[in-house]
VOSE-806456 format. One line per 2 residues: number of its first residue (from 1); their letters; for each residue x, y, z of C-alpha. Coordinates in Angstrom, 3 decimals. Last residue first. Example, Ala and Ser with C-alpha at 12.3 -4.5 7.8 and 13.67 -1.06 7.14 Angstrom:
residues 2
2	SA	13.670 -1.060 7.140 ~ 12.300 -4.500 7.800
***
This chain:
residues 562
562	FQ	3.345 -9.966 -4.751 ~ 4.285 -7.423 -3.032
560	AS	5.025 -8.724 0.664 ~ 4.860 -6.281 3.520
558	RS	2.564 -8.158 5.589 ~ 4.167 -11.652 5.649
556	SP	7.580 -9.879 6.608 ~ 10.078 -10.325 3.722
554	LT	13.272 -12.448 4.061 ~ 16.769 -10.464 4.608
552	FK	19.391 -11.461 1.738 ~ 20.892 -8.556 1.008
550	EP	21.423 -7.175 4.169 ~ 23.955 -9.929 4.926
548	YL	26.177 -9.111 1.724 ~ 30.236 -10.223 2.280
546	LQ	29.063 -13.330 4.125 ~ 25.371 -13.775 1.981
544	YA	27.367 -13.408 -1.215 ~ 29.578 -15.807 0.155
542	RL	27.046 -17.891 0.934 ~ 25.559 -18.239 -2.786
540	AV	28.862 -18.674 -4.545 ~ 28.837 -21.992 -2.035
538	QI	24.665 -22.655 -3.092 ~ 25.861 -21.511 -7.303
536	SI	29.327 -24.182 -7.237 ~ 27.003 -27.135 -5.765
534	RN	24.169 -26.404 -7.863 ~ 26.236 -26.715 -10.910
532	EP	28.070 -29.689 -10.508 ~ 24.822 -31.512 -9.120
530	LM	23.144 -29.580 -12.070 ~ 20.042 -27.447 -11.526
528	FD	21.867 -24.931 -13.226 ~ 21.393 -27.203 -16.695
526	EG	18.770 -24.624 -18.082 ~ 20.827 -21.053 -17.825
524	LL	21.961 -19.001 -15.438 ~ 19.558 -15.695 -17.235
522	ET	16.518 -17.185 -18.472 ~ 16.841 -20.507 -15.300
520	IK	16.978 -17.426 -13.259 ~ 13.824 -15.823 -14.981
518	DL	11.489 -18.567 -14.875 ~ 12.729 -19.490 -11.213
516	RY	11.023 -15.882 -10.619 ~ 7.343 -16.720 -12.767
514	YL	7.009 -19.733 -10.472 ~ 7.646 -18.112 -7.611
512	SQ	4.802 -15.649 -8.909 ~ 2.236 -18.219 -9.796
510	RV	3.269 -20.233 -6.591 ~ 2.359 -17.088 -4.345
508	IF	4.270 -15.319 -1.905 ~ 5.581 -14.322 1.231
506	LN	9.189 -15.936 0.451 ~ 8.887 -18.216 2.952
504	RA	5.177 -19.936 2.126 ~ 6.823 -19.934 -1.939
502	AI	10.135 -21.937 -0.539 ~ 8.393 -24.598 1.137
500	QK	4.898 -24.775 -1.959 ~ 8.368 -25.110 -4.425
498	SG	11.013 -27.274 -3.229 ~ 14.171 -27.406 -4.815
496	DH	16.128 -28.799 -1.414 ~ 14.777 -26.363 0.768
494	DL	17.836 -24.043 0.579 ~ 17.822 -24.134 -3.581
492	YV	14.716 -22.736 -3.597 ~ 15.914 -19.988 -0.598
490	RL	18.972 -19.180 -2.131 ~ 17.252 -18.914 -5.220
488	TL	14.726 -16.663 -4.468 ~ 17.105 -14.598 -2.513
486	LL	19.220 -14.152 -5.624 ~ 15.828 -12.803 -7.647
484	ES	14.810 -10.474 -5.496 ~ 13.993 -8.340 -8.349
482	GK	14.998 -3.797 -7.884 ~ 14.818 -3.952 -11.193
480	AS	19.060 -2.196 -12.559 ~ 20.472 -4.402 -9.323
478	DH	18.249 -7.337 -9.122 ~ 19.192 -7.862 -12.651
476	DI	22.704 -7.132 -12.299 ~ 23.118 -9.367 -9.175
474	LP	21.539 -12.450 -11.472 ~ 23.214 -12.232 -14.593
472	GL	26.752 -12.293 -11.519 ~ 25.759 -15.218 -9.991
470	YS	27.917 -17.651 -11.092 ~ 30.932 -16.161 -11.896
468	RI	30.712 -13.393 -10.531 ~ 30.769 -14.754 -6.711
466	FN	33.442 -16.692 -8.037 ~ 35.137 -13.125 -8.528
464	EL	34.243 -11.697 -5.373 ~ 35.387 -14.181 -3.392
462	TK	38.659 -13.582 -4.547 ~ 38.784 -9.899 -4.914
460	GD	38.937 -8.721 -1.665 ~ 40.722 -10.971 0.169
458	NL	38.009 -13.529 1.645 ~ 39.103 -16.277 1.175
456	SL	39.352 -18.033 4.220 ~ 36.174 -16.869 5.863
454	LL	34.516 -18.603 2.281 ~ 36.470 -21.998 4.198
452	QF	35.108 -21.736 7.065 ~ 31.646 -20.221 5.778
450	VG	31.237 -23.447 4.150 ~ 29.368 -25.004 7.105
448	LE	29.479 -22.624 10.398 ~ 28.578 -25.228 13.189
446	EY	32.264 -26.333 14.055 ~ 32.782 -22.188 14.724
444	FL	29.725 -22.635 17.016 ~ 27.744 -19.546 16.883
442	IS	25.892 -18.338 19.874 ~ 22.735 -14.539 19.222
440	KQ	21.713 -16.543 15.925 ~ 21.103 -13.916 13.609
438	YC	23.243 -15.821 11.222 ~ 24.279 -13.654 8.315
436	SY	24.526 -10.586 10.701 ~ 26.408 -13.350 13.590
434	LS	28.863 -14.557 11.513 ~ 31.598 -11.677 12.431
432	LA	31.490 -14.287 15.944 ~ 32.060 -17.259 14.685
430	QV	35.380 -15.934 13.019 ~ 37.316 -14.372 15.710
428	AE	36.442 -17.069 18.092 ~ 38.423 -19.108 15.471
426	QY	40.551 -16.208 16.021 ~ 40.984 -17.607 19.454
424	AA	40.646 -21.234 18.827 ~ 44.034 -20.511 16.569
422	YA	45.565 -17.888 19.761 ~ 44.672 -20.384 22.188
420	HK	47.043 -23.124 20.521 ~ 49.676 -22.475 23.332
418	LG	47.612 -23.611 25.230 ~ 47.545 -26.798 24.990
416	RH	44.410 -29.011 23.973 ~ 42.077 -27.079 21.403
414	SK	37.245 -28.059 21.163 ~ 36.131 -25.506 18.491
412	SV	35.404 -22.212 18.668 ~ 32.577 -20.136 20.139
410	GI	31.008 -16.566 19.091 ~ 28.872 -15.630 21.850
408	VL	26.345 -12.475 20.689 ~ 25.384 -11.324 24.700
406	QL	22.673 -8.548 24.930 ~ 22.747 -6.123 27.086
404	DK	19.586 -4.074 28.627 ~ 18.884 -6.659 31.209
402	LK	22.226 -6.577 32.418 ~ 21.417 -2.283 34.173
400	AD	18.891 -3.565 36.407 ~ 20.614 -6.767 37.457
398	SR	19.163 -10.186 38.190 ~ 18.304 -11.205 34.348
396	IH	20.797 -13.585 33.414 ~ 19.142 -15.165 30.098
394	QL	21.371 -14.735 27.522 ~ 24.112 -16.599 30.392
392	AD	22.023 -19.467 31.262 ~ 21.919 -20.570 26.908
390	LA	26.598 -20.084 27.837 ~ 26.068 -22.205 30.711
388	QQ	23.620 -24.980 28.555 ~ 25.981 -24.639 25.384
386	LR	28.438 -24.704 27.513 ~ 27.853 -28.128 28.799
384	LK	26.844 -29.048 25.387 ~ 29.793 -28.758 24.394
382	GP	32.032 -30.562 27.370 ~ 29.842 -33.339 26.623
380	LK	27.902 -34.902 30.166 ~ 29.241 -37.738 32.460
378	SR	31.817 -34.476 34.073 ~ 35.844 -33.816 33.049
376	ID	36.477 -29.583 34.074 ~ 36.774 -28.358 29.905
374	LA	38.990 -25.320 30.462 ~ 36.369 -22.210 29.326
372	IV	39.354 -19.427 27.319 ~ 36.263 -16.545 27.918
370	TL	36.996 -13.340 26.105 ~ 34.906 -10.899 27.487
368	RN	34.775 -8.366 24.735 ~ 33.462 -4.406 24.901
366	NK	36.841 -3.137 25.195 ~ 39.355 -5.692 25.438
364	LT	37.684 -8.026 29.021 ~ 40.149 -11.147 29.740
362	IL	38.247 -14.172 31.656 ~ 40.113 -17.946 32.332
360	PR	36.878 -20.030 33.204 ~ 37.222 -22.794 34.722
358	LS	34.473 -25.267 32.632 ~ 32.188 -28.443 35.593
356	YK	28.701 -26.909 34.351 ~ 28.408 -24.994 37.597
354	EF	31.627 -23.507 37.944 ~ 30.451 -21.635 34.590
352	IS	27.641 -20.548 35.793 ~ 29.616 -19.093 38.246
350	RL	32.760 -17.361 36.160 ~ 30.007 -15.855 33.982
348	IL	27.857 -14.237 37.174 ~ 31.527 -12.432 38.005
346	SL	32.256 -11.198 34.236 ~ 28.927 -9.842 34.312
344	HF	29.564 -7.786 37.146 ~ 33.039 -6.356 36.543
342	TI	31.953 -5.954 32.881 ~ 28.665 -3.648 34.526
340	SE	30.776 -2.189 36.714 ~ 33.099 -1.223 34.872
338	WD	30.169 -0.035 32.264 ~ 29.327 2.345 34.702
336	NE	32.232 4.090 36.136 ~ 33.640 4.741 32.073
334	SS	29.802 5.781 31.409 ~ 28.771 7.435 34.489
332	NW	26.202 7.692 34.791 ~ 24.239 5.726 32.330
330	KV	21.964 6.649 29.487 ~ 20.765 3.386 27.748
328	DR	20.491 2.996 23.802 ~ 17.942 -0.414 24.043
326	PN	20.472 -2.047 22.024 ~ 23.331 -1.894 24.465
324	EI	26.103 -4.364 22.775 ~ 28.433 -7.208 24.817
322	EV	30.513 -8.945 22.790 ~ 31.065 -12.259 24.482
320	LC	34.418 -13.975 22.947 ~ 34.159 -17.573 23.655
318	VR	37.588 -20.080 23.686 ~ 36.892 -23.737 23.843
316	YP	39.194 -26.112 26.122 ~ 40.266 -29.246 26.225
314	LE	42.673 -30.135 29.568 ~ 46.545 -31.129 29.163
312	NV	47.658 -27.726 29.833 ~ 45.211 -27.063 32.957
310	VN	47.056 -30.156 34.763 ~ 50.742 -29.598 33.482
308	FD	49.743 -25.630 34.681 ~ 48.500 -26.229 37.906
306	PG	51.834 -24.105 39.647 ~ 51.177 -21.422 37.739
304	VL	49.755 -19.884 34.539 ~ 52.452 -17.536 33.936
302	GK	55.672 -18.624 35.113 ~ 53.934 -22.371 33.386
300	LR	53.712 -20.213 29.784 ~ 57.065 -18.883 29.606
298	ND	58.017 -22.299 30.335 ~ 56.600 -23.757 27.540
296	DQ	57.606 -20.845 24.924 ~ 54.480 -19.806 22.197
294	TR	53.576 -16.586 24.267 ~ 52.394 -13.460 22.533
292	GG	49.373 -15.481 20.019 ~ 47.469 -12.981 21.403
290	IL	44.183 -15.467 22.796 ~ 47.875 -16.132 25.064
288	ED	48.992 -12.792 26.241 ~ 46.494 -11.432 26.935
286	VW	44.932 -15.032 29.252 ~ 48.083 -13.558 30.985
284	LN	47.386 -9.893 31.489 ~ 43.850 -9.928 32.585
282	ES	44.562 -13.387 34.226 ~ 44.661 -10.532 37.012
280	FL	41.065 -10.083 36.638 ~ 40.905 -13.279 39.571
278	KR	41.968 -10.615 42.529 ~ 39.513 -8.557 41.689
276	EE	37.240 -11.450 40.703 ~ 38.040 -13.452 44.770
274	MY	36.981 -10.225 46.185 ~ 33.613 -9.667 44.682
272	RT	32.881 -13.686 45.109 ~ 33.468 -12.385 49.126
270	RL	31.291 -10.398 48.746 ~ 28.779 -12.459 47.041
268	LE	29.627 -14.951 49.820 ~ 29.034 -12.933 52.611
266	QA	26.060 -11.003 51.608 ~ 24.285 -14.679 50.822
264	IS	25.203 -16.094 53.742 ~ 22.949 -13.184 55.626
262	LS	20.023 -13.662 52.837 ~ 20.336 -17.910 53.937
260	AS	20.203 -16.261 57.609 ~ 17.459 -14.515 57.308
258	DL	15.659 -17.089 55.375 ~ 15.465 -19.876 57.572
256	LL	15.431 -17.184 60.668 ~ 11.731 -16.816 58.462
254	CD	11.112 -20.027 58.304 ~ 11.543 -21.274 61.994
252	FE	9.071 -18.386 62.775 ~ 6.296 -19.447 60.883
250	QP	6.195 -22.501 62.588 ~ 8.315 -25.373 60.923
248	KH	6.486 -29.415 60.774 ~ 7.708 -30.980 64.036
246	NC	10.982 -33.190 64.942 ~ 12.514 -30.736 62.468
244	VM	15.982 -30.454 60.081 ~ 16.379 -27.249 58.701
242	LI	18.291 -28.093 55.578 ~ 20.600 -24.776 54.205
240	YA	21.691 -24.895 50.668 ~ 24.848 -23.352 48.379
238	WT	25.359 -20.788 45.813 ~ 22.400 -20.675 43.126
236	QD	22.948 -18.232 41.446 ~ 20.088 -15.357 40.338
234	LA	22.614 -13.003 40.788 ~ 22.144 -14.104 44.045
232	GV	22.791 -17.514 46.025 ~ 21.646 -19.598 49.559
230	PK	18.569 -21.997 48.472 ~ 16.199 -23.016 52.018
228	LA	15.492 -26.379 52.656 ~ 13.110 -27.428 55.425
226	IT	12.548 -31.443 56.839 ~ 10.164 -32.718 58.577
224	KH	10.434 -35.465 61.070 ~ 9.083 -38.734 61.266
222	GY	10.885 -39.855 58.207 ~ 11.523 -37.036 56.521
220	DR	9.004 -35.165 54.865 ~ 9.292 -32.599 52.401
218	IY	9.628 -29.072 53.125 ~ 10.644 -26.213 50.379
216	PA	12.033 -22.902 51.787 ~ 10.743 -20.315 49.722
214	AD	12.090 -19.126 46.412 ~ 14.823 -16.231 46.337
212	PQ	17.341 -17.864 45.801 ~ 15.938 -18.565 42.325
210	VG	15.007 -22.823 41.091 ~ 16.661 -23.560 38.336
208	EM	17.790 -27.747 39.809 ~ 16.085 -27.692 43.569
206	EE	14.221 -30.837 41.791 ~ 17.548 -32.447 41.220
204	GF	18.153 -31.698 45.117 ~ 16.039 -33.950 46.747
202	AE	17.780 -36.528 45.334 ~ 21.185 -35.941 46.591
200	FF	20.061 -33.968 49.708 ~ 17.884 -37.423 50.803
198	SL	21.046 -39.451 50.547 ~ 23.016 -36.207 52.481
196	LS	20.493 -36.761 55.311 ~ 20.996 -40.549 55.874
194	AQ	24.639 -39.855 54.614 ~ 25.115 -38.183 57.851
192	DE	23.107 -40.033 60.500 ~ 25.542 -42.751 59.228
190	PS	28.646 -40.484 59.784 ~ 26.982 -39.681 63.368
188	LA	25.883 -35.942 64.184 ~ 27.580 -32.560 64.794
186	PF	25.094 -29.883 65.935 ~ 25.314 -28.096 63.422
184	FL	26.200 -29.835 59.768 ~ 28.508 -29.150 57.814
182	PK	28.845 -30.178 54.595 ~ 32.244 -30.705 52.861
180	GQ	32.867 -28.461 49.688 ~ 32.374 -27.545 46.134
178	PQ	28.496 -27.974 45.691 ~ 27.872 -26.740 48.834
176	MY	26.122 -27.862 51.716 ~ 24.562 -26.352 54.865
174	VI	22.949 -29.075 57.496 ~ 20.649 -27.304 60.650
172	QT	19.551 -29.273 63.182 ~ 16.336 -27.500 64.722
170	RT	16.336 -25.496 68.041 ~ 15.080 -22.582 66.295
168	SK	17.337 -20.069 67.634 ~ 19.939 -22.844 68.754
166	CL	20.610 -24.515 65.142 ~ 20.042 -20.407 63.285
164	LQ	22.623 -19.470 65.833 ~ 25.463 -21.700 65.273
162	LV	24.721 -21.290 61.588 ~ 24.901 -17.915 61.290
160	KI	28.603 -18.942 63.205 ~ 29.854 -20.983 60.152
158	TG	28.993 -18.395 57.466 ~ 30.895 -15.514 59.802
156	QS	34.400 -17.160 59.606 ~ 35.379 -14.087 60.700
154	TL	33.166 -10.809 61.375 ~ 30.300 -9.592 59.028
152	TL	28.741 -12.403 58.524 ~ 27.933 -11.914 62.655
150	RH	26.446 -8.735 62.691 ~ 24.424 -9.150 59.781
148	FE	22.878 -12.825 61.662 ~ 22.882 -10.585 64.799
146	RS	20.810 -8.075 63.262 ~ 18.247 -10.789 61.904
144	IS	18.326 -12.233 65.654 ~ 17.072 -9.658 67.196
142	EL	14.233 -8.825 64.794 ~ 12.905 -12.313 64.633
140	EQ	13.143 -12.209 68.123 ~ 10.769 -8.858 67.842
138	LM	8.654 -10.289 65.429 ~ 8.295 -13.230 67.681
136	RH	6.584 -10.979 70.801 ~ 4.417 -9.464 68.574
134	HR	3.129 -13.209 67.530 ~ 3.099 -13.211 71.010
132	NI	1.134 -10.012 71.595 ~ -1.155 -11.006 68.908
130	IL	-1.836 -14.792 69.854 ~ -2.553 -14.012 74.114
128	SH	-4.718 -10.997 72.538 ~ -6.898 -13.544 70.313
126	LD	-7.458 -16.396 72.590 ~ -8.727 -13.619 75.320
124	LT	-10.681 -12.335 72.855 ~ -11.719 -15.468 71.627
122	ID	-12.938 -17.233 74.456 ~ -14.825 -14.045 75.654
120	VF	-16.341 -14.336 72.224 ~ -17.232 -18.022 73.021
118	RV	-19.475 -17.469 76.206 ~ -19.737 -20.968 77.959
116	TR	-22.401 -23.277 77.776 ~ -21.803 -26.783 79.913
114	PF	-19.646 -29.506 79.917 ~ -17.213 -28.081 77.249
112	II	-15.735 -30.092 75.072 ~ -12.173 -30.662 73.669
110	LP	-10.995 -33.020 70.156 ~ -7.293 -32.588 69.730
108	FD	-6.366 -34.191 65.667 ~ -4.327 -36.581 66.477
106	HR	-5.106 -37.956 63.742 ~ -6.477 -41.440 64.288
104	NA	-6.910 -40.310 67.521 ~ -9.171 -38.051 66.388
102	LD	-11.247 -40.096 63.862 ~ -11.155 -42.288 67.160
100	IM	-13.487 -39.811 69.146 ~ -15.655 -39.392 66.368
98	EQ	-16.513 -42.979 66.000 ~ -17.619 -42.229 69.366
96	PI	-19.749 -40.546 68.956 ~ -20.094 -37.021 70.988
94	SS	-22.880 -36.468 73.579 ~ -25.432 -34.166 74.132
92	FY	-24.289 -32.801 70.597 ~ -27.156 -30.020 69.449
90	DG	-29.204 -28.851 72.005 ~ -26.003 -28.585 74.755
88	LE	-22.588 -29.821 74.645 ~ -20.734 -27.560 73.328
86	IC	-17.735 -28.066 70.836 ~ -13.873 -27.469 70.466
84	LC	-12.026 -28.832 67.473 ~ -8.373 -28.964 66.752
82	AA	-5.336 -26.677 65.061 ~ -7.037 -26.681 61.405
80	NK	-5.656 -28.022 58.867 ~ -8.105 -27.917 56.414
78	DI	-8.139 -32.082 55.772 ~ -8.348 -32.818 59.641
76	LN	-11.355 -29.840 59.681 ~ -12.823 -31.917 56.633
74	QM	-13.092 -34.730 58.052 ~ -14.789 -33.024 61.071
72	FS	-17.511 -31.783 59.383 ~ -17.541 -35.243 57.515
70	LS	-17.754 -37.090 60.743 ~ -20.772 -35.324 61.823
68	SP	-22.631 -35.240 58.011 ~ -22.229 -39.271 58.047
66	LG	-23.679 -39.106 62.486 ~ -26.722 -37.352 61.735
64	AS	-27.690 -33.800 61.134 ~ -26.029 -32.804 63.927
62	AG	-23.042 -30.844 61.253 ~ -24.444 -27.177 61.659
60	MG	-25.379 -26.486 64.820 ~ -22.409 -28.488 66.437
58	TT	-21.968 -26.071 69.313 ~ -19.068 -24.900 67.065
56	LI	-15.471 -23.338 68.582 ~ -12.386 -24.627 65.720
54	ME	-9.497 -23.323 66.739 ~ -7.544 -21.973 63.520
52	EG	-4.067 -23.144 62.493 ~ -5.322 -23.834 58.608
50	HI	-6.892 -21.221 56.636 ~ -10.170 -21.295 56.969
48	LS	-13.674 -19.680 55.454 ~ -13.547 -20.837 51.742
46	EF	-14.310 -24.221 52.967 ~ -16.838 -23.395 55.525
44	GA	-20.174 -24.876 53.786 ~ -20.552 -27.169 57.219
42	SE	-21.440 -24.413 58.550 ~ -21.355 -22.938 62.900
40	LV	-17.990 -22.003 63.228 ~ -16.350 -19.913 64.959
38	HV	-13.047 -19.281 64.569 ~ -9.819 -19.088 66.817
36	WR	-6.555 -17.790 64.661 ~ -2.839 -19.240 64.923
34	IA	-2.898 -22.261 67.024 ~ -0.158 -23.932 66.787
32	RN	-0.311 -27.770 67.423 ~ 1.249 -29.381 70.940
30	LG	-1.478 -30.650 72.024 ~ -1.748 -33.253 69.353
28	TR	-0.788 -36.385 71.498 ~ -4.981 -35.604 73.225
26	GG	-6.113 -36.646 69.238 ~ -9.888 -37.787 71.797
24	IV	-11.475 -36.619 75.147 ~ -9.521 -33.705 76.896
22	ES	-12.293 -31.493 78.720 ~ -12.977 -28.675 79.230
20	EA	-13.735 -27.342 82.845 ~ -10.907 -25.100 83.418
18	FL	-10.924 -23.470 79.968 ~ -11.878 -19.669 80.000
16	PR	-9.363 -19.953 82.842 ~ -6.858 -20.748 79.960
14	KL	-4.169 -23.682 80.750 ~ -5.661 -25.442 77.639
12	AD	-5.040 -22.717 76.187 ~ -1.167 -22.715 76.623
10	RI	-1.835 -26.571 75.685 ~ -3.171 -26.205 72.278
8	TF	-0.199 -24.134 71.114 ~ 0.831 -20.541 71.071
6	VL	4.189 -20.220 69.219 ~ 6.644 -16.967 71.232
4	EW	6.236 -19.402 73.911 ~ 9.093 -21.858 72.202
2	DM	11.658 -19.241 72.213 ~ 13.807 -20.540 69.476
***
C-alpha cells in the first residue's frame, strides 16, 4: 500500500500551521491515523466523537483541576481519539506532568501550541488533505479490486490475488482451507508458521457459523493485530484469509481484504460449479446402485473407480431429499429454472456434507435428490453429523428461489457395502412416505418404531383387517356421529392414560374427556386397557394413522368444540 494514503499525526506536524507546535507526550504514537479534526471545549463529549479524530482545545472544559483534566484526557484515549492538541493561554498556562505521563503510558500524542493559533485554519487545511487522500485511497482501492478480478480469470488466480493483497497492504497474508495446505505470503519459517496455525485453530472455533459476508474479525496477536476474513458463497465458508499487521488494520486494509475475499470466492464458486457438472456423471452409476441393478463386485469396481475398496468399506446412509414448492412460485422457464435449482441445491448439499466429513454420491430423479452419504471417519458419531448437515441444508436461504422450496428428507439406517444400497434406498423411501404421519421434515428409518413393521404388512387387506378387529366400533361411531373417539383414544394412550395432558392436547374440558372415555369403554369393553389389549389397540391406531393420517389431526385451541 502507498502509506501516504493514510494521513498521520506525523504528517500533520509537517504542515506550516504546526511549525511552532511541540510534542510533549506520547511521541511513540505519531504514526496514528487522523480521520478528522474536531474542536472540543466540552467535558461531556461521549457522543461527539467516533475515533481517530485530532482534538483541538483551549482547555475550557477540562481546566477545573487536575482530576478533571486527567479524566478529560482518559476519556479521549478510551474513545480512540488520535491525539490531543492544547493551546496554552487562559485555561492552561502549562501542562501538568501527570497528563504527560498518561500520554506516554498510552502512546497518545499530546501536542501544545505555545501561542494562539486559529483552529479554523487548521481544520480547513487538514480536512482538505484528508479528503484528498481519502479520494486517492478510493481510486487505488478500485484499481486494485479490478486487478483482483482480472487475476481470478488467469491460471492460479487465487495465489496471484493473495500475492497482490500482500504487496498492496504490506502485511503477512495466510490463506487457510479446511482441505489443503495453508499458504503464506511472504514465506515464513516453520516456527512462525506453527504459531500462526495454532492461533487460527483456537480462533477458528469462534468463526463457526459466521457468514462469508461478515466484516473482518480483528484480534490481537502478541504485539501485532490479525484481521480474519471468511471466504465463501451460498452461505458456506470455504476458506479463511488472515492478515497479520504490525499496526491496527486501517480502513484501506479491511476494504482490500473484503475485495480479495470476494474475488477468490467467485473463483472458488466457478471451480465448484465445474466440478459439480463433472460429478453429475455420478448420476448414472448411483442410479444403478439404488435401483439394485448392480450386485456384481467387478461391475461395482468398474463404476466406482480405483478407490472402490476404500469406499466399499465405509459406513453410509441413503438420504432421499424431496423438493417441494409450497408457495407455487411461477418461474419464467420451468425446465431451465428447475435444472438450475436442482443443480444449485446439489452444489450446496455437497459443500455442507463435506464440511461434516460426509462424502455425498448424488443422483437426481424427478423432484428427488438421492444421496449416498459415505461417512468419512470423524470424532463425532456419524448420525449426529448427518443430522447437523441436514439441519444446515434445511436452513439454506442464500438464493431467492431456494427460499421458496421445502425439503422433506427420508434417511435409511447405516449400511456397509455398496451392493446393499438398494435396501438402504427402500428404507429411505419408507421413511419419506411417513411425512404425513409425523409432519417432520427429517425422518430417520430407525426412529419409525412400529411403522417399520406396519409398512411391510401394508398389502391392502392385512392392516385393514387388523384395524377393524380392534377399532371397528370406534370407526363406525366416528363415521356415523361425526365424533372423535379414535383421536381421543390415540392421544389418551400416547400420554400413558393421563387425563389432564390428554384434555389439554385435545383442547377440551375434563368433563368432555370423561364422557368420551366412557363411550370408548362402552364400545371396546371394560378390559381395553389391559396390557395385552392395549398393545394391540395402540398398534392398530398406528396402522390407522399410516393409512389415514388426516384423521389424526389435532384441533386448534380456537376451533375446538366442547
